[in-house]
KEKE-3310 file (N, C-alpha, C; in steps of 0.2 Angstrom, whole numbers, plus 5000, padded with zeros to 4 digits):
npx = (5323:5335:5346:5361:5373:5383:5394:5406:5413:5428:5435:5426:5414:5412:5421:5426:5439:5445:5449:5461:5469:5469:5476:5488:5493:5493:5502:5513:5514:5516:5528:5536:5536:5524:5508:5493:5480:5463:5451:5439:5443:5451:5445:5437:5448:5452:5448:5457:5470:5487:5496:5488:5485:5497:5500:5490:5493:5506:5506:5512:5518:5521:5533:5541:5556:5556:5545:5543:5549:5541:5529:5531:5534:5521:5514:5520:5517:5503:5502:5507:5497:5485:5473:5470:5459:5450:5435:5421:5407:5392:5380:5385:5391:5380:5373:5382:5381:5367:5368:5376:5367:5357:5364:5371:5384:5397:5408:5423:5428:5441:5451:5462:5479:5484:5492:5489:5475:5472:5479:5471:5459:5462:5465:5453:5446:5438:5430:5428:5421:5427:5440:5446:5459:5467:5479:5478:5474:5478:5470:5460:5446:5439:5437:5429:5434:5439:5427:5421:5430:5429:5416:5418:5427:5418:5409:5397:5384:5385:5373:5366:5371:5375:5383:5391:5395:5404:5408:5410:5418:5415:5402:5402:5411:5403:5391:5398:5401:5389:5382:5371:5370:5373:5373:5380:5376:5382:5396:5412:5412:5403:5388:5382:5369:5373:5381:5375:5370:5360:5353:5350:5356:5354:5358:5365:5356:5346:5351:5347:5334:5334:5338)
npy = (5611:5603:5590:5584:5580:5576:5582:5578:5582:5574:5568:5564:5565:5558:5547:5539:5544:5547:5537:5532:5543:5547:5536:5538:5550:5546:5535:5542:5550:5541:5536:5546:5546:5551:5554:5546:5554:5556:5549:5556:5569:5571:5570:5582:5589:5584:5589:5599:5595:5587:5596:5603:5592:5589:5601:5601:5588:5589:5601:5613:5626:5631:5636:5628:5619:5606:5604:5603:5590:5582:5584:5578:5565:5561:5561:5551:5540:5540:5538:5525:5518:5521:5515:5507:5507:5515:5518:5519:5529:5523:5518:5526:5518:5512:5523:5529:5519:5520:5533:5530:5522:5531:5538:5549:5561:5559:5566:5572:5585:5591:5596:5589:5583:5579:5567:5559:5558:5551:5539:5534:5533:5523:5512:5510:5507:5516:5526:5540:5552:5564:5572:5584:5591:5598:5603:5604:5616:5634:5639:5633:5626:5637:5644:5646:5641:5627:5619:5625:5622:5608:5607:5612:5602:5592:5597:5603:5613:5623:5626:5614:5605:5597:5600:5591:5591:5592:5602:5620:5627:5620:5623:5637:5638:5631:5640:5652:5647:5646:5634:5622:5617:5604:5600:5588:5579:5568:5568:5575:5588:5600:5604:5620:5633:5645:5641:5642:5633:5624:5612:5600:5585:5569:5557:5547:5541:5550:5559:5554:5558:5571:5571)
npz = (5555:5547:5551:5547:5551:5565:5577:5588:5604:5611:5624:5638:5632:5619:5622:5637:5644:5656:5666:5661:5660:5674:5679:5673:5679:5693:5693:5690:5701:5711:5707:5711:5724:5730:5736:5729:5719:5722:5711:5708:5709:5699:5686:5683:5677:5666:5653:5652:5649:5650:5656:5665:5674:5679:5686:5696:5702:5707:5713:5708:5696:5679:5680:5687:5689:5686:5679:5664:5662:5669:5663:5651:5655:5660:5648:5641:5649:5648:5634:5632:5639:5633:5630:5641:5650:5644:5635:5624:5629:5636:5625:5614:5604:5598:5594:5584:5574:5571:5565:5554:5547:5544:5534:5538:5542:5554:5566:5575:5586:5594:5608:5611:5607:5590:5588:5600:5599:5587:5589:5600:5594:5584:5592:5597:5587:5580:5567:5562:5551:5550:5558:5569:5578:5593:5589:5575:5568:5569:5579:5593:5602:5613:5601:5586:5574:5573:5572:5561:5551:5551:5546:5534:5528:5527:5518:5522:5529:5543:5549:5548:5557:5573:5588:5601:5617:5633:5640:5644:5635:5623:5621:5619:5607:5598:5598:5593:5580:5574:5576:5582:5599:5610:5627:5638:5652:5657:5656:5660:5664:5675:5671:5668:5668:5662:5651:5639:5630:5617:5619:5631:5638:5647:5644:5632:5623:5621:5612:5600:5599:5595:5582)
capx = (5330:5338:5352:5364:5380:5384:5401:5407:5420:5431:5436:5420:5408:5412:5425:5427:5446:5447:5452:5468:5473:5470:5481:5495:5495:5494:5508:5519:5515:5519:5535:5540:5535:5519:5501:5489:5475:5456:5449:5434:5446:5455:5440:5436:5454:5454:5448:5463:5476:5492:5499:5483:5486:5504:5500:5486:5496:5512:5505:5517:5516:5526:5540:5545:5562:5554:5538:5543:5550:5535:5524:5533:5533:5514:5512:5523:5513:5497:5502:5508:5491:5479:5467:5469:5452:5446:5430:5415:5401:5386:5375:5389:5392:5373:5372:5386:5378:5361:5370:5378:5361:5354:5368:5373:5391:5399:5415:5426:5432:5444:5457:5467:5483:5483:5495:5485:5468:5472:5481:5466:5453:5464:5465:5446:5443:5433:5432:5424:5421:5432:5443:5450:5462:5469:5485:5476:5474:5481:5466:5456:5440:5432:5437:5424:5438:5439:5421:5420:5434:5426:5410:5421:5430:5413:5405:5391:5382:5385:5366:5364:5375:5374:5389:5389:5401:5403:5412:5408:5421:5411:5396:5405:5413:5397:5388:5401:5401:5382:5380:5367:5375:5370:5377:5379:5378:5386:5403:5417:5410:5397:5384:5379:5364:5376:5385:5372:5368:5353:5349:5353:5354:5357:5360:5367:5350:5342:5353:5343:5328:5336:5339)
capy = (5611:5596:5588:5579:5579:5576:5582:5576:5582:5568:5566:5565:5566:5552:5542:5539:5543:5549:5532:5531:5549:5546:5531:5541:5554:5542:5531:5546:5553:5536:5535:5551:5545:5555:5550:5546:5558:5553:5549:5561:5576:5571:5570:5589:5593:5580:5594:5604:5592:5585:5601:5604:5587:5590:5607:5598:5583:5591:5607:5617:5629:5629:5639:5623:5616:5599:5604:5600:5583:5578:5584:5573:5558:5559:5559:5544:5534:5540:5535:5518:5515:5525:5511:5502:5507:5520:5515:5524:5530:5519:5521:5529:5513:5511:5530:5529:5514:5523:5538:5527:5519:5536:5541:5555:5561:5561:5568:5573:5591:5590:5600:5584:5583:5574:5560:5555:5557:5546:5533:5532:5531:5517:5507:5508:5505:5521:5529:5546:5555:5570:5573:5590:5591:5604:5606:5604:5623:5639:5640:5627:5628:5639:5647:5642:5638:5620:5617:5627:5618:5601:5607:5613:5596:5588:5601:5603:5619:5623:5625:5607:5601:5597:5599:5588:5592:5592:5608:5626:5629:5617:5627:5643:5636:5630:5646:5656:5644:5645:5627:5620:5613:5599:5599:5581:5579:5562:5569:5577:5595:5601:5609:5626:5636:5650:5639:5644:5627:5624:5606:5597:5578:5566:5550:5547:5539:5556:5563:5552:5561:5578:5571)
capz = (5555:5545:5554:5543:5554:5572:5579:5595:5608:5612:5631:5642:5628:5615:5625:5644:5644:5663:5670:5659:5662:5681:5680:5671:5684:5699:5692:5690:5708:5715:5706:5714:5731:5732:5737:5723:5720:5721:5704:5707:5709:5692:5681:5680:5674:5660:5647:5651:5647:5654:5660:5671:5678:5683:5691:5701:5706:5710:5716:5705:5690:5673:5681:5691:5685:5683:5676:5658:5662:5672:5658:5646:5657:5660:5641:5639:5653:5645:5627:5633:5642:5631:5630:5646:5653:5640:5631:5622:5634:5635:5620:5609:5598:5594:5590:5578:5570:5568:5561:5547:5544:5541:5530:5541:5544:5561:5567:5581:5586:5601:5609:5612:5601:5584:5589:5605:5596:5581:5592:5603:5589:5581:5597:5599:5580:5578:5560:5560:5544:5550:5565:5570:5585:5596:5585:5568:5566:5573:5585:5596:5605:5611:5595:5581:5568:5572:5570:5554:5547:5551:5542:5527:5526:5525:5513:5525:5532:5551:5552:5548:5562:5580:5591:5607:5622:5641:5643:5642:5628:5617:5619:5616:5601:5594:5597:5588:5573:5573:5576:5588:5604:5615:5633:5641:5659:5659:5655:5666:5667:5679:5666:5671:5663:5658:5646:5633:5626:5614:5621:5637:5638:5652:5642:5624:5619:5620:5606:5594:5599:5592:5575)
cpx = (5332:5345:5355:5371:5380:5392:5401:5414:5422:5431:5430:5414:5407:5415:5426:5435:5449:5451:5460:5472:5474:5476:5488:5497:5497:5500:5514:5520:5518:5526:5539:5539:5529:5512:5497:5483:5468:5454:5444:5437:5450:5451:5439:5442:5455:5453:5453:5469:5481:5495:5494:5484:5492:5503:5496:5490:5502:5512:5511:5514:5522:5532:5544:5550:5560:5548:5538:5544:5544:5530:5525:5532:5526:5511:5514:5519:5507:5497:5503:5502:5485:5472:5466:5462:5447:5441:5425:5410:5396:5381:5379:5389:5385:5371:5375:5383:5372:5363:5372:5372:5357:5358:5370:5381:5392:5407:5417:5430:5434:5450:5463:5472:5482:5485:5491:5478:5468:5474:5475:5460:5455:5463:5457:5442:5437:5435:5427:5425:5426:5434:5447:5452:5464:5475:5484:5477:5477:5477:5462:5450:5442:5432:5433:5428:5438:5433:5419:5424:5432:5420:5413:5424:5424:5408:5398:5390:5382:5378:5363:5368:5373:5381:5388:5396:5399:5406:5410:5411:5418:5405:5397:5407:5407:5393:5391:5402:5394:5380:5376:5371:5370:5375:5375:5381:5382:5394:5407:5415:5403:5393:5381:5374:5368:5380:5382:5370:5361:5349:5353:5351:5358:5360:5361:5361:5346:5344:5349:5337:5328:5336:5333)
cpy = (5604:5595:5583:5577:5580:5576:5582:5579:5575:5566:5569:5566:5559:5546:5544:5538:5544:5543:5531:5537:5549:5541:5534:5545:5551:5538:5536:5549:5547:5535:5540:5551:5549:5551:5551:5551:5555:5554:5555:5568:5577:5573:5577:5592:5590:5585:5598:5601:5590:5590:5603:5598:5587:5596:5605:5593:5585:5598:5612:5621:5628:5632:5634:5620:5609:5598:5601:5593:5579:5578:5578:5566:5556:5557:5553:5539:5534:5536:5528:5514:5518:5521:5506:5501:5511:5516:5521:5524:5525:5522:5524:5524:5513:5518:5530:5524:5517:5529:5536:5525:5525:5540:5548:5555:5562:5562:5570:5580:5591:5595:5595:5584:5578:5567:5556:5553:5551:5539:5530:5529:5524:5511:5505:5507:5510:5525:5534:5549:5561:5570:5580:5591:5598:5607:5605:5611:5627:5640:5633:5630:5632:5643:5643:5639:5631:5617:5619:5623:5611:5601:5608:5606:5591:5591:5601:5610:5618:5623:5618:5602:5602:5596:5597:5588:5592:5597:5615:5629:5626:5621:5634:5643:5635:5636:5651:5654:5644:5638:5626:5616:5609:5598:5592:5582:5573:5562:5572:5584:5595:5606:5614:5629:5641:5648:5641:5639:5627:5618:5603:5589:5574:5559:5551:5545:5545:5560:5561:5556:5568:5577:5567)
cpz = (5553:5547:5550:5546:5561:5573:5586:5598:5610:5620:5635:5638:5623:5619:5632:5645:5651:5666:5668:5661:5670:5682:5678:5677:5691:5699:5693:5697:5712:5714:5709:5722:5734:5732:5730:5724:5718:5713:5703:5706:5702:5686:5678:5677:5668:5653:5646:5650:5652:5659:5666:5676:5682:5688:5697:5705:5710:5714:5714:5699:5685:5674:5685:5687:5682:5680:5669:5657:5664:5667:5653:5648:5658:5653:5639:5643:5649:5638:5628:5636:5640:5631:5635:5649:5648:5635:5629:5628:5632:5630:5614:5602:5594:5591:5584:5572:5566:5563:5554:5543:5540:5536:5532:5543:5552:5562:5574:5581:5593:5602:5611:5606:5596:5586:5594:5602:5592:5584:5596:5599:5585:5585:5598:5592:5578:5571:5559:5553:5544:5557:5565:5577:5587:5592:5577:5565:5571:5580:5587:5599:5612:5605:5590:5575:5567:5569:5563:5549:5546:5546:5534:5524:5524:5520:5516:5528:5540:5553:5551:5552:5569:5583:5599:5611:5629:5644:5640:5635:5622:5616:5616:5609:5596:5592:5592:5581:5571:5572:5582:5592:5608:5621:5636:5648:5662:5659:5661:5668:5670:5675:5670:5665:5659:5652:5639:5628:5623:5617:5627:5637:5644:5650:5634:5620:5617:5614:5600:5593:5595:5585:5571)
residu = (MET:THR:ILE:ASN:THR:ILE:LEU:PHE:ASP:LEU:ASP:GLY:THR:LEU:ILE:ASP:THR:ALA:PRO:ASP:LEU:ALA:TYR:ALA:LEU:ASN:THR:LEU:LEU:SER:ALA:ASN:GLY:LEU:SER:GLU:LYS:PRO:TYR:GLU:SER:ILE:THR:PRO:LEU:VAL:ALA:PHE:GLY:GLY:LYS:ALA:LEU:ILE:LYS:PHE:GLY:PHE:ASP:CYS:ASP:GLU:SER:HIS:PRO:GLU:PHE:THR:SER:ARG:HIS:GLN:LYS:ILE:LEU:GLU:ILE:TYR:THR:ASP:ASN:ILE:ASP:LYS:HIS:SER:LYS:THR:PHE:ASN:GLY:ILE:ASP:ALA:LEU:ILE:GLN:THR:LEU:LYS:GLN:LYS:LYS:MET:TYR:TRP:GLY:ILE:VAL:THR:ASN:LYS:PRO:GLU:ASN:LEU:THR:HIS:LEU:LEU:LEU:ASN:LYS:LEU:ASP:LEU:LYS:PRO:ASP:VAL:VAL:VAL:CYS:GLY:ASP:THR:LEU:GLU:TYR:ASN:LYS:PRO:HIS:PRO:ALA:PRO:LEU:LEU:TYR:ALA:CYS:ALA:GLN:LEU:SER:VAL:SER:PRO:GLN:ASN:CYS:LEU:PHE:ILE:GLY:ASP:ASP:LYS:ASN:ASP:MET:VAL:ALA:GLY:LYS:ASN:ALA:GLN:ILE:LYS:THR:VAL:ALA:VAL:THR:TYR:GLY:TYR:GLY:LYS:VAL:GLU:GLN:ASP:TRP:GLY:TYR:ASP:TYR:LEU:VAL:ASP:GLN:VAL:GLU:GLU:ILE:LEU:GLU:LEU:ILE)
# end
């Protein structure tokens, strides 16, 4: 198997964004006179976006009359503080440099909206070869379309790619796209065997061994 392209999930795989999402939620909770939530209870929800954070923080669903305004507010707080604490995971910068040296492509396939994704990437000065976001196409992960679209944009075969993620949806999307998947244990999801991943790594450095 010749790998020429590495595709990454964003939150919890490439960039440690949970601190700033937790900050946004707890800032909003405090402004509403509510107790802040523990960081450890927020991180598993990061993959599900702002709405999941509002549901958790305010113990409400989308039928609540203030749900939409709360969701808009948490997005505003997050947008204004998107790089307050967020940074690439240990080893990612070196991995990207190695991929460049090897003349390999690297990209991002995320369910995060385009405006937030590109803002974060610009703030951290990351320049992937392709970026596919949650609102780029009609479908997002676990549908295979975003991964296949990324491959098409780079004119590479899915069989020559690796997709790296920390969530079951990442593994399902990769399998459906016929792309080999790598589950990382350093992210926000608790990796389970039934995710159907091809490879499992505990540290970023181990990804190099696969290529």
